[in-house]
Structure formats: structure tokens, C-alpha cells
C-alpha positions as CSV (number, residue, x, y, z in Angstrom):
1,M,116.6,106.8,84.1
2,Q,119.9,108.6,84.4
3,K,120.6,109.8,87.9
4,F,123.3,112.2,88.9
5,F,124.4,114.8,91.5
6,S,124.7,118.4,90.2
7,I,127.7,120.5,91.1
8,L,125.3,123.3,91.8
9,S,123.9,121.3,94.7
10,F,127.4,120.9,96.1
11,F,127.9,124.6,96.0
12,F,124.6,125.1,97.7
13,I,125.6,122.8,100.6
14,L,128.9,124.7,100.9
15,S,127.0,127.9,101.1
16,L,124.8,126.6,104.0
17,S,127.8,127.3,106.4
18,V,127.7,131.0,105.6
19,R,125.7,133.1,108.1
20,A,122.3,134.5,107.2
21,S,122.0,137.8,105.4
22,E,125.7,137.7,104.4
23,V,127.4,138.2,101.0
24,D,127.7,134.8,99.5
25,P,131.3,134.0,98.5
26,L,130.3,131.8,95.5
27,F,127.5,134.0,94.0
28,G,128.4,137.4,95.4
29,D,124.9,138.2,96.4
30,T,123.4,139.0,99.8
31,I,121.5,135.9,100.8
32,D,118.9,135.7,103.6
33,R,119.0,132.1,104.7
34,N,116.3,132.7,107.2
35,A,113.8,133.5,104.5
36,E,110.8,131.1,104.4
37,D,111.4,130.4,100.7
38,F,115.2,130.0,100.8
39,V,114.5,126.3,100.7
40,V,111.1,124.8,99.8
41,V,110.4,121.2,100.8
42,S,107.6,119.1,99.3
43,F,106.4,115.6,99.9
44,C,105.4,114.0,96.6
45,V,103.3,110.8,96.1
46,A,103.0,108.9,92.8
47,D,99.7,107.0,92.3
48,P,99.9,103.2,92.3
49,T,99.9,101.8,88.8
50,D,100.7,98.6,86.9
51,Q,101.6,100.6,83.7
52,S,105.2,101.4,84.6
53,Q,108.3,99.1,84.1
54,D,108.8,99.2,87.9
55,Y,107.1,96.2,89.4
56,L,106.9,98.1,92.7
57,G,104.8,100.7,91.0
58,I,101.6,98.9,92.1
59,T,102.1,100.2,95.7
60,G,102.8,103.8,94.7
61,H,105.9,105.8,95.5
62,A,106.9,108.6,97.8
63,F,109.8,111.0,97.4
64,L,110.9,114.5,98.4
65,R,111.2,117.6,96.2
66,L,113.6,120.2,97.4
67,Q,113.9,123.7,95.8
68,C,116.2,126.7,96.3
69,P,114.8,129.5,94.1
70,I,117.7,131.8,94.8
71,F,120.2,129.3,93.4
72,N,117.8,128.0,90.9
73,L,118.0,124.4,92.2
74,D,115.1,122.0,91.9
75,Y,115.7,118.3,92.8
76,C,113.8,115.2,93.6
77,F,115.4,112.9,96.2
78,S,114.1,109.4,95.7
79,Y,115.0,106.1,97.5
80,E,114.7,103.4,94.9
81,S,116.4,100.9,92.5
82,D,118.4,102.3,89.6
83,K,117.2,99.4,87.5
84,L,113.7,99.2,85.9
85,K,113.8,96.0,83.8
86,G,114.3,92.6,85.3
87,Q,113.8,93.9,88.9
88,L,111.8,90.9,90.2
89,I,114.3,88.3,89.0
90,D,117.2,90.2,90.4
91,Y,115.4,90.8,93.7
92,L,114.6,87.1,94.1
93,T,118.3,86.2,93.4
94,G,119.6,88.9,95.8
95,K,121.2,91.0,93.0
96,L,118.8,94.0,93.1
97,R,120.4,97.1,94.7
98,M,118.9,100.4,95.8
99,G,120.0,103.8,97.0
100,M,119.2,107.5,97.4
101,F,119.3,109.5,94.2
102,A,119.1,113.2,93.4
103,I,117.5,114.0,90.0
104,P,116.5,117.3,88.5
105,T,112.7,117.5,88.9
106,E,111.7,117.9,85.3
107,K,113.9,115.0,84.3
108,Y,112.6,112.8,87.1
109,L,109.0,113.5,86.3
110,Q,109.4,112.6,82.6
111,D,109.0,108.9,83.2
112,Y,105.8,109.5,85.2
113,R,104.4,111.5,82.3
114,N,105.3,108.7,79.9
115,W,103.6,106.2,82.1
116,Q,100.5,108.5,82.6
117,R,101.0,108.2,86.4
118,A,99.8,111.1,88.5
119,V,102.1,112.7,91.0
120,H,100.7,114.8,93.9
121,E,102.7,117.5,95.7
122,Y,102.3,118.7,99.3
123,H,104.4,121.4,101.0
124,I,105.9,120.3,104.3
125,T,105.8,122.9,107.1
126,M,109.4,123.2,108.4
127,P,111.5,126.1,109.9
128,P,114.1,127.4,107.4
129,A,117.0,125.9,109.5
130,A,115.3,122.5,109.4
131,E,114.8,122.7,105.6
132,Q,118.5,123.3,105.1
133,R,119.4,120.5,107.5
134,L,117.1,118.2,105.5
135,W,118.8,119.1,102.2
136,E,122.2,118.5,103.7
137,Q,121.1,115.2,105.1
138,M,119.6,114.1,101.9
139,D,122.8,114.9,100.0
140,N,124.7,112.9,102.6
141,H,122.4,109.9,102.3
142,M,122.7,110.2,98.5
143,M,126.4,109.9,98.6
144,S,126.6,107.3,101.4
145,E,123.6,105.1,100.8
146,Q,124.4,103.5,97.4
147,N,124.3,100.0,96.3
148,I,122.4,98.7,99.3
149,E,120.7,95.4,99.1
150,M,117.0,95.9,98.4
151,D,115.0,95.8,101.6
152,L,111.5,97.2,101.3
153,V,110.7,96.9,105.0
154,R,113.8,98.6,106.5
155,F,114.7,100.9,103.6
156,G,111.4,101.5,101.9
157,C,110.7,104.9,100.4
158,T,108.1,105.6,103.1
159,N,109.8,104.9,106.4
160,T,113.1,106.4,105.2
161,L,111.4,109.7,104.3
162,M,109.5,109.8,107.6
163,R,112.8,109.2,109.5
164,Y,114.8,111.8,107.5
165,V,112.1,114.5,108.0
166,E,111.7,113.9,111.7
167,R,115.5,114.0,112.2
168,A,115.8,117.3,110.3
169,L,112.9,118.9,112.4
170,K,114.5,118.2,115.8
171,P,114.1,119.6,118.4
172,D,110.6,120.2,117.0
173,I,108.4,117.1,117.0
174,I,105.6,116.1,114.7
175,D,102.3,115.7,116.5
176,Y,100.6,112.7,114.9
177,G,97.5,113.0,117.1
178,E,95.4,109.9,117.3
179,W,96.6,107.1,115.0
180,P,94.0,105.6,112.7
181,K,92.4,102.5,114.2
182,K,93.8,100.1,111.7
183,Y,97.3,100.6,113.0
184,Y,96.2,99.1,116.3
185,D,93.7,96.5,115.0
186,L,95.6,95.1,112.1
187,S,99.0,93.6,111.8
188,A,101.7,95.2,109.6
189,T,101.3,92.3,107.2
190,D,97.5,92.9,106.8
191,I,98.1,96.6,106.2
192,V,100.7,96.0,103.6
193,I,98.9,93.2,101.8
194,A,95.8,95.4,101.5
195,H,97.7,97.5,99.0
196,F,98.1,94.4,96.8
197,D,94.4,93.6,96.6
198,N,94.3,93.5,92.8
199,Y,97.6,91.6,92.6
200,P,97.1,88.4,94.6
201,W,100.3,86.8,93.3
202,S,102.3,89.8,94.4
203,A,100.6,89.6,97.8
204,L,101.5,86.0,98.1
205,L,105.2,86.8,97.2
206,V,105.2,89.6,99.9
207,K,103.9,87.2,102.5
208,I,106.6,84.6,101.6
209,L,109.5,87.1,101.5
210,F,108.5,89.6,104.2
211,G,106.0,87.8,106.3
212,R,108.3,87.1,109.2
213,T,109.8,90.6,109.3
214,L,106.4,92.3,109.1
215,S,105.1,90.1,111.9
216,D,107.7,91.5,114.2
217,I,106.4,95.1,113.7
218,T,104.0,96.1,116.4
219,A,104.3,99.9,116.9
220,P,101.7,102.0,114.9
221,K,104.4,104.3,113.4
222,Q,106.5,101.4,112.2
223,K,103.5,100.0,110.4
224,V,103.4,103.0,108.0
225,L,105.2,101.3,105.1
226,M,103.1,102.3,102.1
227,P,103.2,105.8,100.5
228,T,99.5,106.4,100.6
229,D,99.5,105.4,104.3
230,L,102.2,108.0,105.0
231,L,100.1,110.6,103.1
232,D,97.1,109.7,105.3
233,V,99.0,110.0,108.5
234,W,100.9,113.2,107.6
235,S,97.7,114.8,106.4
236,Q,96.4,114.6,109.9
237,A,99.7,115.6,111.6
238,T,100.7,119.1,112.9
239,I,104.0,120.8,113.7
240,N,104.1,123.6,116.2
241,G,100.3,123.9,115.9
242,K,100.3,124.1,112.1
243,P,99.3,121.4,109.6
244,L,102.3,119.5,108.5
245,L,101.2,119.1,104.9
246,T,99.6,121.7,102.6
247,Y,98.4,120.6,99.2
248,V,100.2,122.4,96.4
249,G,99.0,120.7,93.2
250,D,99.7,117.9,90.8
251,L,103.1,117.7,89.3
252,V,101.8,115.2,86.8
253,E,98.1,115.0,86.0
254,A,96.7,111.7,84.8
255,E,93.6,109.6,85.0
256,P,93.7,106.9,87.6
257,V,94.6,103.5,86.1
258,Q,91.7,101.1,86.5
259,T,93.0,97.6,87.5
260,H,90.8,94.5,87.6
261,R,91.1,91.5,89.8
262,P,92.3,88.6,87.6
263,W,90.3,85.4,87.3
264,F,93.3,83.2,88.2
265,T,93.9,84.3,91.7
266,P,96.1,82.1,94.0
267,T,92.9,80.7,95.6
268,V,91.4,79.7,92.2
269,C,94.7,78.3,91.1
270,A,95.1,76.3,94.3
271,I,91.6,74.8,93.8
272,L,92.3,74.0,90.1
273,L,95.6,72.4,91.1
274,S,93.8,70.3,93.8
275,V,91.2,69.2,91.3
276,L,93.9,68.3,88.8
277,I,95.8,66.3,91.4
278,A,92.6,64.5,92.5
279,A,91.7,63.7,88.9
280,L,95.2,62.4,88.2
281,A,95.1,60.3,91.3
282,I,91.7,58.8,90.3
283,W,93.0,58.2,86.8
284,L,96.1,56.4,88.1
285,V,93.9,54.2,90.4
286,V,91.5,53.4,87.6
287,R,94.4,52.6,85.3
288,K,96.1,50.4,87.8
289,A,92.8,48.6,88.5
290,G,92.4,48.1,84.7
291,R,95.8,46.7,84.4
292,N,95.2,44.3,87.3
293,D,92.0,43.2,85.7
294,I,93.7,42.5,82.4
295,Q,96.5,40.6,84.1
296,K,93.9,38.5,85.9
297,K,92.1,37.7,82.6
298,T,95.4,36.8,80.9
299,Y,96.4,34.6,83.8
300,K,93.1,32.7,83.6
301,K,93.4,32.2,79.8
302,R,96.9,30.7,80.3
303,K,95.5,28.3,82.8
């Protein structure tokens, strides 16, 4: 997927410094930057699937959609790897890199349509000034956070978006209310692994690679590492007494992909391996005993 930064977005950032309801020097129009729809911010969640070329697709994906109707700008800001094929091997060898990308929305959604992967859109309640700060921050992250070593715990799509939105909203604060019980009762590892229920080998890999890092996470908010978990938490949150999220619609409509738990899970494979090792050990003992018996008979005949 080609990812690039439009010059129009650069012009938009420059225009943010112009005061509200003033003639814009670039476009020559009177722009009201305090208007509610000057910038529209959406939180988007792609359904988990195993049909895409992205091996991380099985956990879903979260990204932001930012629109400026006046300047006819519509971009998705997504924190991800630029490479689709060979991700797992490159990740295990430390070669996989990630970064923040800005992609025109229609272009970005095309892969999701090809994969028949549903994408849901939710409007984020933010004051106009906070929306503009968020866009500027996302552009800054897109230009500065490139070629970073893949780290799904510290730089995952979920916790980074939560951090960026909260930073843009200041001094306003998101009221999360009462956190779901699982964030107190379960460890971060258990919460993350639950999203790999149909992919036991991936769950085992996550435990091996991230188990130690996840075990150090104790605060409820820090345990929100999966896109659907962020959706659940933000759906219950408020900002200045208003719901933080409002459902807009589906950017991509698709039937949920039905995944089935494979027969050869790690547990089954471990049992089969144990049986195979035991059978091999018995065979070696029997074979050795047979050889000893033959040697004894041969020795007696020689006598």
C-alpha cells in the first residue's frame, strides 16, 4: 500500500496559525476555524480477520480519520508497518519497522474492501481547537516517527491513539468512569492472549516475545492494548458530560469472517510430541534389549 503525505495537508497545517474568521492567505476565503465541522475526527476500528496479508490482522486494527471539508481533505492516520508480506520473519529477526502514515481515506480503505474486512467509524467529541491540535500532532508524528523498530506493546495502534487524543484534548480530560472488571482481575497478558483464542500458535508466540513486558503492566488504562478493547472503553467514556464516541456508520461493510479453532493446537502438539518421544524411547530400549539378547546367544554359540 503506497503511503504519502499530501501537500494540501501541509497547507492546512500552515493555515492553522491564522486567526478564526479571517481571510485565508492561501485560499482567499473567509474561514471560521471555530466551526464544529472545520475538522471532523473519527475513531475507526477494523474487524479482526485472518484473510489479509497482515499477520497482525487477527487482532483488528485502530486508526484515526481526520477530515477538513473546507479544504477538501480526508486522511486516515495509521500506526503500522509499511510491509505486508514476510512480516513475521522480519519481526522475529528484528528487521520489521513501523511508523505513522497519512493516507487518503478512499485509498487506505481499498485494501480493507479487497480483504472483505469491515471497518466501523465513530465520531470523537472534541472542541474545534483540540481537533486542530490533534491534526497537527498527527502530522508531526507522521514526519518524526518513521522507521521505528516494531514494538506492539509500547507503540501499538491502540495505546498510541489513546495517548494522542488525550494529549490533544488537554486541559479537558476524558472521564472513563468505572473500568471494566477484567482490567482489575486479569493480567495484561491474559487480556491480550484472549484475542488470540482461535490462533493458539500466535498466542504462544506473544507469550514468548511479550510475556515479560506485559507482566510489568498493572494499571487498568495501560492494559488497553487491543483495538476492540479501546472501543469498549471509549464507548463508555465521556468528555465534558457528553459521550466521547458517537457511531457514524461502517466505512467498509463485510460479513464477519468465521474462524475455527484448529485441531493441532499447541497442547495437542505437545501431547503428540510427548507420545512420540515416549514411543521412541521404548523402541530404543526394546532394540537395545534385543541386541543384547542376540549378543548373548552369539557368545554362547561361540563357546
